[in-house]
N, C-alpha and C positions, 0 to 999 in steps of 0.2 A: 698535298691538295688543294683542284685549285677554288677557285672562290665558287664554282656552284655550286661542288661537291658541297664543300661545306653551308650552305645556305641550306641547302635541299638536309645534311641531315642534323640540322638546327630546327625549322621546318617539324622535321622527321619526330625528333626527340620531344620537342616541345608539343608537341599532338598525344604523345605516346603521355608523357606527365599529365597532359592535362584531362585525358578522360580517367587517370590512377584518381586524379585529385575529384573527380564526381561523382567517382564512382564511392568511392571512398567514402565522401560528404552523404552521400546519399548512403551508404551502410548505417554509419555512425547514427543519421536524421532515422531511421528507422528502429535500430536499434536503442536512443533513446526513448523514443514514444512507449517502445510497448518495455522498457521498465518502467519506467510511467506509470504506467500500468499490473507489474510485474507477470507477466506472464511467457510460458514460455515459448520457443526460438524455433523456427526451422535456419537450416543451410541462408539462404537470403536474406533473412535479420526478417524477416515476418512471421506474426505473430500466431500462433495453433491455436484453434477455440473451434467450439462446437456451436453451428450456427442452428441459435432458440425457431428460428425464421422455417427449417427449410431439413434442421436436424439431421443435416452434414455436418462432419468435420472438412474445419476449412483454412488455409493461411493465410492470410490476412498482413498488408501493412496500416502502421494504423496513420488519422493527423494525429495534427497537430493537436487540440484534445483529446486523446484515447481512440476514439472510435474508430472504428472499423473499416474497411473503402467502401465495402458492401453496406455499410449501414441507409435505412432508406428513415428518412425521418417522423413519414407517414403514419407508418407498419410498427402497431404498440409492440410485437415481436424486438424491434430492433429497439424501439429508450428500452424495453427490460433488459435487452443485450447492452446496451450502454451503462445503463443502471449494475450491471453486472461485471461490467470490466471494472466500472471502478473500481465499486466496493473489495474485485479482487475473489467472485464468487462464479463467477464465469465455465462454465465447466470448459478441459483444458484437452489437448492430448499429445 
């Protein structure tokens, strides 16, 4: 194997390893945040909740404070949803 082929092989292998690491890190973080709230997860690691504001099923990632990504701090239903997530009373599917 010449030097160029070896270098190309190594670059390709390291890029793939980096992508896999980033995906695993993202999935672990999402699952950890959802586990803090003790919520059911979909296949992508997002929490499955029923939105109080719009009354619909949603699969959403949670931030580090266990708030859904759709959280609006200025809306009463969203604030109530976060309180329900923290107490474990949120409706799930």
